[in-house]
C-alpha positions in Angstrom: 101.1 73.5 99.4 101.0 76.7 97.2 97.9 78.4 97.6 97.2 81.4 95.3 94.1 84.2 96.1 93.4 85.2 92.5 91.6 88.5 92.7 92.3 88.8 96.5 90.8 92.1 96.7 92.7 95.7 97.9 93.6 94.6 101.3 93.5 90.6 100.4 91.9 89.9 104.2 91.8 85.9 103.2 95.3 86.0 102.2 96.4 87.5 105.5 94.4 85.2 107.8 96.2 81.9 105.7 98.8 83.1 106.1 98.8 83.8 109.7 97.9 80.1 110.3 101.1 79.1 108.4 99.8 78.5 104.8 101.9 79.5 101.9 99.6 82.2 100.4 100.1 84.5 97.5 97.9 87.4 96.4 97.1 89.1 93.5 94.9 91.7 92.0 95.3 94.5 89.5 94.0 98.1 88.8 93.3 100.1 91.7 93.1 96.9 93.6 96.7 96.2 93.6 98.2 97.5 96.6 101.9 97.3 96.5 103.5 95.0 99.4 99.5 93.3 99.2 100.1 92.1 96.2 102.6 90.3 94.2 103.3 91.6 90.9 105.1 88.4 89.8 102.2 86.0 90.9 100.7 85.2 87.4 104.1 84.2 86.3 104.1 81.0 88.8 101.9 77.9 89.4 100.0 76.8 92.5 98.5 73.9 94.0 95.3 75.4 94.9 94.1 78.2 93.3 90.7 80.3 95.0 88.9 82.8 93.0 86.0 84.5 95.5 83.8 86.9 93.8 86.1 87.3 90.8 84.1 85.6 87.6 80.8 87.6 88.3 83.0 91.2 88.0 84.1 90.6 84.5 81.9 92.8 82.4 82.6 91.5 78.9 82.8 87.9 77.3 86.5 88.1 76.5 87.5 89.4 79.6 85.4 86.8 81.6 87.7 83.6 79.2 90.7 85.6 79.9 90.3 85.6 83.4 89.4 81.8 83.5 92.3 81.2 81.3 94.6 83.0 83.7 93.6 80.8 86.7 93.7 77.9 84.3 97.5 78.6 84.0 98.1 79.4 87.3 96.5 76.0 88.4 98.4 74.0 86.4 98.7 70.6 88.2 96.5 71.7 90.8 93.1 72.6 91.4 90.9 75.3 91.5 87.7 76.9 93.3 85.8 79.7 92.0 82.1 81.1 92.6 79.9 83.0 90.3 77.5 85.5 93.1 74.2 86.6 91.9 75.2 90.0 92.8 77.0 91.7 90.8 77.0 90.1 87.6 78.4 92.6 85.4 78.5 90.8 82.4 74.9 88.7 81.4 75.7 85.1 81.4 74.0 82.8 83.3 75.4 79.7 85.4 75.3 77.4 82.4 76.8 80.1 80.6 79.9 79.7 82.6 79.9 76.5 83.5 80.8 75.8 79.4 83.3 78.6 79.4 85.0 76.8 82.1 84.8 73.6 80.4 86.8 75.8 77.7 89.7 76.0 79.6 89.6 72.8 82.1 88.8 69.0 81.3 87.4 68.8 85.1 84.3 71.0 86.2 82.7 70.1 89.2 79.9 72.0 90.7 80.5 71.6 94.8 77.9 74.2 95.7 74.9 73.9 93.6 72.7 77.4 94.2 71.9 78.7 90.7 72.4 81.9 92.6 75.4 81.4 93.6 77.0 78.2 92.5 80.8 77.4 93.1 82.9 75.1 90.8 86.1 73.3 91.7 87.9 72.6 88.5 91.3 70.9 87.4 93.2 69.4 84.2 93.5 73.0 82.6 94.5 73.2 79.1 97.4 74.9 79.2 98.2 75.5 75.7 94.2 76.5 74.8 94.8 79.2 77.9 98.3 80.5 76.6 96.7 80.8 73.1 93.7 82.6 74.1 95.8 84.9 76.4 98.6 85.4 73.6 98.6 89.4 72.9 95.6 89.9 74.9 95.2 93.1 77.2 92.4 94.2 79.6 90.7 97.2 78.7 90.4 100.1 80.8 86.5 99.7 81.2 87.3 96.1 81.9 90.0 96.7 84.8 87.5 99.6 86.3 84.5 97.2 86.0 86.6 94.3 88.0 88.0 96.6 90.7 85.6 96.6 93.4 86.2 98.1 96.8 83.2 97.5 99.1 82.8 100.0 102.2 84.4 98.2 104.7 81.9 94.9 105.1 82.1 92.8 108.4 80.8 89.4 108.0 80.8 85.8 106.8 83.8 85.1 104.6 82.8 84.2 101.3 81.9 80.7 100.3 84.9 79.9 98.2 87.0 81.0 101.2 85.1 79.0 103.3 85.3 75.8 101.1 88.9 76.5 100.7 89.3 76.8 104.7 87.4 73.3 105.0 90.0 71.7 102.4 92.8 72.9 104.0 91.7 72.2 107.5 91.7 75.9 109.0 89.1 77.9 110.6 88.3 81.6 109.1 87.0 84.0 111.6 84.5 87.2 110.2 87.0 89.0 108.4 86.5 92.5 107.3 86.9 93.5 103.6 
C-alpha cells in the first residue's frame, strides 16, 4: 500500500514513524516547509492508495488555495482514499465546515464525515474527479502569500498525534506514540 503524507510538515514526524513500522510512505510539503531528504520533490507526480492531509486545509488562506489543495489531493488519491481534517485553529480562510464539505464535493464523488465535531471535522473521501482537478490546476501557481500562510512551524510541541494521523494509524493497524512536531 502506497501512503502519501500530504502537508507532512518540515520534519515529517508521522511519515518517519509509519516508515519505521515498515509502511511505504511518501512525505510532501512546500515552501519553507520543504526539507531536502525528508520530502519527495516528485511526490505530486504519483498516485497513492491512501492520502492523508492533517492540518492542511485549515492553513490555506484563500479560496483558490483551498480549492487547489483539494484538487492536488484528488489527483494524488486517484483510485484510493484520502482522509483530511479542518481544525478550528488556526483557520486562515474564513469558511465554515459546510463550506469545506461543499468544496470537497467539487472534486470527490464520495465524501463522508467520519469525525463529526463541527469544530474539527474529519472527512474520508474517494472517487476523485481527475479531469475536474486537472482543469482547476491547469496554469495554477500558489502566490508567495499563500505559501507563507500554509507554512506553519509549531514551536516543538509534543503531544498526541493529530486526529487524522490517529485515524490513518487505526486504518493501517499500527500504533502511534506521542510524536514531536
